[in-house]
C-alpha positions as CSV (number, residue, x, y, z in Angstrom):
1,M,8.6,0.9,22.7
2,S,8.7,-3.0,22.4
3,L,4.9,-3.1,22.2
4,L,6.0,-0.9,18.8
5,I,8.3,-3.7,17.9
6,L,5.8,-6.0,19.2
7,G,3.0,-5.2,17.0
8,I,5.6,-4.5,13.6
9,G,6.7,-7.9,13.6
10,L,3.1,-9.3,14.7
11,V,1.9,-7.5,11.4
12,L,4.8,-7.9,8.7
13,V,3.8,-12.1,10.2
14,I,0.8,-12.0,8.7
15,E,1.5,-10.4,5.7
16,G,3.7,-13.0,5.1
17,L,1.8,-16.0,5.7
18,V,-0.6,-14.1,2.4
19,F,2.6,-13.7,0.8
20,A,4.1,-17.7,1.5
21,L,0.0,-18.7,1.0
22,A,-1.7,-17.6,-1.5
23,P,0.6,-15.3,-3.4
24,S,-2.5,-16.3,-6.4
25,R,-5.6,-14.8,-4.2
26,L,-2.7,-11.7,-4.2
27,D,-3.2,-11.3,-7.5
28,D,-7.5,-10.9,-7.5
29,L,-7.4,-8.7,-4.3
30,V,-5.5,-6.3,-6.3
31,Q,-7.6,-6.3,-9.9
32,M,-10.1,-6.1,-7.2
33,M,-8.7,-3.1,-5.2
34,A,-8.4,-1.8,-8.2
35,A,-11.7,-1.8,-9.3
36,M,-13.0,0.5,-6.8
37,S,-13.2,3.9,-6.7
38,R,-11.0,5.5,-3.7
39,D,-13.8,6.3,-1.3
40,Q,-14.6,3.1,-1.0
41,R,-11.0,2.2,-0.9
42,R,-11.0,5.4,1.6
43,M,-14.0,4.6,3.2
44,I,-11.8,0.3,3.4
45,G,-9.1,2.0,5.5
46,L,-10.8,3.9,7.5
47,V,-12.6,1.0,9.2
48,A,-9.7,-1.0,9.6
49,L,-7.9,1.5,11.2
50,A,-11.1,2.2,14.3
51,L,-11.2,-1.6,14.6
52,G,-7.5,-1.6,15.5
53,V,-7.9,0.9,17.6
54,L,-10.2,-0.5,19.0
55,L,-9.2,-4.4,18.9
56,V,-5.8,-1.9,20.4
57,W,-7.4,-1.1,23.0
58,L,-10.0,-4.0,24.2
59,S,-6.5,-5.6,24.7
60,G,-5.6,-3.6,28.1
61,V,-2.4,-3.8,27.1
62,R,-1.0,-0.3,29.0
63,P,3.0,0.6,28.0
């Protein structure tokens, strides 16, 4: 359970940095994502998911 809380905390830190340090770039990113097709957004999501699973697996942390 503590690893889950750690993971959520790290995600919030990274997301917070994006909002705090580059809010105008975030606007550009939202516009770019809106211009993409649904399939392109789905593929980006699947690649991000696969990379996240790979990184968790490579970390070797076991509950």
